[in-house]
VEXSEGU-499143 format. One record per residue (C-alpha): z, x, y. Coordinates in steps of 0.05 Angstrom, whole numbers, padded with zeros to 5 digits, always signed. Layout:
! VEXSEGU-499143
ZXY ...
! end
This chain:
! VEXSEGU-499143
+02812+04122+01544 +02828+04062+01502 +02815+03991+01529 +02877+03959+01558 +02912+03895+01536 +02917+03855+01600 +02952+03788+01608 +02937+03754+01674 +02974+03691+01696 +02958+03647+01757 +02967+03576+01782 +02892+03567+01792 +02825+03597+01772 +02754+03578+01792 +02716+03538+01772 +02768+03498+01734 +02824+03489+01784 +02817+03512+01856 +02850+03500+01923 +02833+03566+01958 +02813+03638+01952 +02865+03654+01899 +02824+03618+01847 +02761+03658+01864 +02798+03725+01864 +02832+03713+01797 +02766+03692+01766 +02728+03751+01795 +02778+03804+01774 +02787+03773+01704 +02712+03771+01694 +02704+03844+01715 +02762+03868+01672 +02733+03835+01610 +02662+03861+01620 +02636+03909+01567 +02631+03980+01592 +02572+04026+01575 +02585+04058+01508 +02646+04015+01494 +02679+03947+01500 +02716+03914+01556 +02791+03908+01562 +02826+03856+01519 +02841+03804+01574 +02877+03738+01567 +02884+03692+01628 +02937+03637+01628 +02935+03576+01675 +02962+03505+01669 +02921+03451+01636 +02922+03405+01697 +02900+03333+01693 +02837+03350+01733 +02818+03402+01680 +02834+03356+01622 +02794+03300+01654 +02734+03342+01673 +02700+03339+01605 +02709+03414+01595 +02702+03430+01520 +02766+03466+01499 +02791+03488+01432 +02862+03494+01404 +02886+03566+01399 +02906+03578+01326 +02979+03593+01320 +02996+03566+01389 +03006+03492+01378 +03068+03449+01391 +03113+03506+01415 +03182+03483+01438 +03214+03521+01495 +03289+03511+01505 +03314+03497+01575 +03386+03474+01590 +03394+03404+01563 +03322+03395+01541 +03263+03424+01503 +03193+03425+01532 +03134+03427+01485 +03066+03458+01499 +03004+03480+01463 +02948+03527+01483 +02876+03505+01491 +02821+03555+01506 +02753+03556+01539 +02707+03612+01562 +02711+03635+01634 +02638+03625+01657 +02598+03689+01662 +02649+03730+01624 +02673+03753+01556 +02743+03725+01570 +02774+03661+01546 +02821+03623+01591 +02886+03601+01557 +02905+03533+01585 +02979+03514+01578 +02975+03442+01555 +03039+03406+01572 +03027+03333+01592 +03100+03324+01610 +03092+03373+01668 +03018+03377+01683 +02989+03311+01661 +02970+03260+01714 +02987+03306+01772 +02951+03351+01820 +02955+03427+01820 +03014+03429+01868 +03065+03374+01881 +03129+03360+01919 +03162+03331+01856 +03232+03350+01836 +03208+03389+01776 +03159+03434+01812 +03201+03495+01797 +03203+03476+01723 +03127+03467+01721 +03116+03540+01739 +03177+03565+01703 +03146+03537+01639 +03080+03571+01655 +03116+03638+01656 +03153+03626+01592 +03091+03598+01558 +03057+03665+01568 +03112+03702+01532 +03121+03650+01478 +03046+03652+01463 +03045+03728+01460 +03102+03724+01410 +03065+03674+01365 +03002+03717+01367 +03041+03782+01361 +02999+03808+01418 +03035+03860+01462 +03005+03864+01532 +03003+03931+01566 +03009+03896+01633 +03031+03826+01653 +02993+03813+01719 +03028+03758+01759 +02996+03725+01819 +03037+03696+01877 +03103+03659+01871 +03081+03611+01817 +03082+03666+01764 +03133+03712+01796 +03189+03695+01746 +03150+03728+01689 +03183+03797+01701 +03254+03771+01699 +03240+03728+01638 +03208+03787+01603 +03264+03836+01619 +03326+03792+01613 +03309+03731+01570 +03258+03761+01522 +03282+03833+01528 +03309+03830+01457 +03238+03827+01429 +03210+03897+01417 +03140+03867+01424 +03149+03874+01499 +03184+03942+01498 +03125+03978+01530 +03098+03921+01572 +03096+03932+01647 +03090+03878+01700 +03050+03876+01764 +03063+03823+01818 +03005+03813+01867 +03024+03779+01932 +02964+03741+01957 +03001+03707+02015 +03073+03723+02030 +03078+03660+02071 +03091+03621+02007 +03156+03649+01976 +03169+03592+01927 +03238+03571+01953 +03279+03522+01912 +03351+03497+01911 +03400+03545+01880 +03414+03493+01825 +03344+03505+01797 +03366+03573+01770 +03405+03538+01716 +03350+03488+01702 +03301+03545+01692 +03345+03577+01639 +03366+03634+01684 +03438+03614+01693 +03462+03679+01660 +03418+03719+01707 +03448+03699+01774 +03467+03771+01787 +03393+03789+01783 +03367+03744+01838 +03372+03753+01913 +03445+03746+01931 +03433+03731+02004 +03391+03671+01986 +03444+03647+01937 +03495+03647+01993 +03448+03601+02031 +03442+03554+01971 +03371+03572+01951 +03330+03622+01911 +03258+03646+01914 +03209+03657+01857 +03173+03709+01898 +03234+03750+01917 +03257+03749+01845 +03189+03777+01825 +03193+03831+01878 +03261+03851+01850 +03239+03856+01778 +03164+03872+01773 +03147+03943+01751 +03098+03949+01808 +03075+03908+01868 +03008+03899+01900 +02977+03858+01955 +02906+03844+01976 +02891+03895+02029 +02917+03962+02053 +02935+03938+02123 +02971+03877+02096 +03012+03922+02051 +03039+03955+02114 +03046+03891+02154 +03089+03854+02103 +03140+03909+02107 +03154+03888+02180 +03197+03832+02207 +03137+03801+02242 +03095+03791+02180 +03145+03798+02122 +03169+03726+02123 +03240+03748+02104 +03217+03791+02046 +03205+03853+02087 +03272+03885+02071 +03259+03881+01996 +03189+03907+02004 +03211+03966+02046 +03261+03984+01992 +03203+03985+01942 +03150+04014+01988 +03133+04069+01938 +03116+04015+01886 +03072+03973+01933 +02996+03983+01933 +02943+03949+01976 +02876+03933+01943 +02823+03894+01980 +02797+03833+01941 +02728+03836+01911 +02671+03788+01923 +02629+03757+01868 +02558+03770+01892 +02533+03728+01834 +02556+03668+01875 +02549+03697+01945 +02482+03731+01954 +02430+03703+02003 +02373+03729+01960 +02393+03685+01900 +02444+03634+01925 +02427+03569+01889 +02464+03527+01942 +02417+03545+02000 +02344+03523+02005 +02318+03586+02040 +02332+03655+02013 +02330+03721+02049 +02349+03794+02043 +02360+03852+02090 +02287+03871+02090 +02262+03801+02106 +02306+03755+02149 +02255+03700+02158 +02294+03656+02110 +02356+03663+02153 +02319+03635+02213 +02298+03576+02170 +02370+03567+02146 +02393+03565+02219 +02344+03509+02234 +02364+03471+02171 +02438+03478+02186 +02431+03450+02256 +02389+03392+02230 +02440+03377+02175 +02498+03375+02224 +02457+03336+02276 +02460+03391+02328 +02404+03403+02378 +02358+03459+02352 +02347+03521+02395 +02326+03585+02359 +02347+03629+02418 +02418+03600+02422 +02470+03636+02380 +02504+03594+02327 +02578+03607+02316 +02603+03586+02247 +02672+03569+02220 +02692+03555+02148 +02768+03551+02142 +02832+03516+02129 +02851+03488+02196 +02920+03518+02199 +02963+03557+02248 +02952+03620+02208 +02878+03619+02224 +02888+03627+02299 +02853+03564+02324 +02902+03555+02381 +02864+03612+02414 +02804+03565+02420 +02838+03520+02473 +02812+03561+02531 +02757+03603+02500 +02711+03554+02464 +02705+03500+02518 +02687+03555+02568 +02634+03581+02520 +02603+03513+02510 +02604+03497+02584 +02570+03560+02609 +02527+03583+02550 +02470+03553+02510 +02508+03564+02445 +02522+03524+02382 +02585+03515+02340 +02584+03492+02266 +02652+03478+02235 +02673+03461+02164 +02747+03452+02149 +02808+03409+02141 +02882+03417+02151 +02932+03405+02206 +02921+03343+02248 +02923+03378+02315 +02867+03425+02295 +02825+03370+02263 +02832+03328+02327 +02814+03388+02370 +02749+03402+02334 +02733+03327+02334 +02743+03329+02410 +02695+03387+02415 +02644+03349+02374 +02652+03285+02416 +02649+03324+02481 +02588+03367+02464 +02551+03328+02409 +02487+03368+02420 +02523+03435+02412 +02578+03423+02361 +02571+03402+02288 +02633+03384+02247 +02648+03367+02175 +02721+03350+02163 +02739+03367+02092 +02717+03416+02039 +02644+03422+02018 +02624+03482+01977 +02549+03476+01989 +02558+03468+02064 +02602+03529+02065 +02543+03570+02038 +02497+03538+02090 +02543+03557+02148 +02549+03628+02123 +02473+03633+02116 +02452+03594+02179 +02502+03620+02230 +02490+03680+02275 +02564+03696+02285 +02625+03679+02243 +02692+03664+02278 +02756+03685+02243 +02811+03699+02295 +02869+03697+02246 +02941+03706+02268 +02949+03741+02201 +02902+03748+02142 +02924+03780+02076 +02853+03795+02057 +02803+03741+02074 +02738+03728+02037 +02695+03693+02088 +02686+03755+02131 +02659+03792+02070 +02613+03733+02054 +02589+03734+02126 +02572+03808+02124 +02530+03796+02061 +02494+03738+02095 +02476+03776+02158 +02527+03739+02201 +02570+03789+02240 +02643+03766+02242 +02690+03762+02301 +02759+03778+02274 +02828+03798+02297 +02849+03868+02274 +02899+03846+02222 +02907+03850+02146 +02844+03851+02106 +02802+03836+02167 +02820+03905+02195 +02802+03937+02128 +02734+03904+02118 +02703+03896+02188 +02683+03958+02228 +02676+03952+02304 +02604+03951+02329 +02583+04010+02372 +02513+03995+02401 +02504+04066+02426 +02517+04098+02358 +02487+04039+02319 +02549+04037+02275 +02596+03981+02255 +02591+03912+02225 +02627+03863+02271 +02672+03850+02330 +02748+03860+02330 +02803+03846+02380 +02877+03862+02378 +02920+03817+02422 +02933+03747+02396 +02911+03714+02462 +02855+03668+02486 +02837+03722+02537 +02825+03773+02482 +02782+03725+02442 +02743+03704+02505 +02729+03777+02522 +02705+03790+02451 +02658+03730+02452 +02630+03755+02518 +02617+03822+02485 +02583+03786+02427 +02537+03749+02475 +02520+03813+02512 +02498+03844+02447 +02462+03781+02424 +02414+03788+02483 +02390+03855+02455 +02358+03829+02390 +02332+03897+02369 +02403+03925+02370 +02430+03861+02338 +02384+03870+02278 +02415+03938+02266 +02484+03906+02267 +02461+03854+02217 +02431+03907+02171 +02495+03947+02173 +02536+03888+02149 +02488+03868+02094 +02491+03939+02066 +02566+03937+02055 +02590+03930+01983 +02654+03893+01969 +02636+03874+01897 +02685+03877+01840 +02647+03938+01816 +02678+03974+01875 +02746+03939+01879 +02760+03928+01805 +02768+04002+01787 +02827+04005+01836 +02864+03954+01793 +02844+03990+01730 +02872+04055+01758 +02936+04020+01779 +02947+03991+01709 +02938+04059+01677 +02986+04092+01727 +03038+04040+01708 +03033+04058+01635 +03038+04132+01649 +03101+04119+01690 
! end
């Protein structure tokens, strides 16, 4: 089979511009797709992202892309000019195409609340198509990621549909988190150059004076995907669909669920450059040293026999931290246990964890903010990882935890249900601990079950070994995307 021509587009990509897991997933998939195969070459992959001020000011050496300089894009009442600059994606054969438009991306962060936010990402979509035209490069698949790039299918079909270059191009929209639909005022349709396409956007939203990038993408993409099999089912329900469930049910045959991959080049306790003590499944002595080092770093009283519960997360309602109100204080009061937390987010959750730290300073360590190195330390030095999410499209930390011998406690939802198997001490099978009801009582009961198993260290080591043996690398997950792309072309 011939290599594919694949055009990926996203609002962020690691390591250049990152606010969350989207950046890691886009980088990992792109890197895998562009890798040379035995006996052949990799796919022809181009990745488009904005040239944000933080990228421009980072000292990254970029080069102008020949034939893609000073391109004017007409929007109602104005023209917006951009150029393409390129740089290699580290560890890959792929070059990132940065859309350089100081008018929209200069001097600003990745996401804003400015009045031209819709235009910023509308331009990104059109810049992809304009650049393909200049290069006379016809993608087999336009792979859009989340709402920021979800207008690409409607632009391709209805604004650039006259160009035979795109006659055989298919589009895939991946929904990483349906909680962000990209809503804007209805007036933005005209500003984005889609005034003639009002009949092709969601009419119910128009009656309410708004329109959604994501819903528009769902209506027009050739195929849809999301980041786990369970989440693909959940988002077709009123509980989890965030108002898009009716559209998704109407396209259920076009919706696939593919679990995200993990880049074990960055997340492997045997080689991780961000931790001082390495270990592997056959020798966990380095994990014990990481536990001691973590407690010392966070100024928590050391005790090798006390289980350490770790958290690395956005502190948001989605993550289920309201369940901690009754469960965690009870744990700290009655058990010799430790809690190490890294995160930032909503004030109420930050204040709560600060209260835990102030109340039990010998048992609770806290870092408020984001710290990449400390995230690796917590994964490596904890005995248990807490992830009681209300909903979780895929999640990456539970997969990191498995690799680092840190059994996760998760709610049975989304990607957590697809990647963590319930521990059965009698059969010696499973990789973690799951609960169903979104209640403090359910979480408390699960933590009690964790502690009961922790006391049997011989059995616990089997649980740890099971998790470390699981493979969620892109070598396993990437082929599912490759198969999906090829099925789109056959259709």
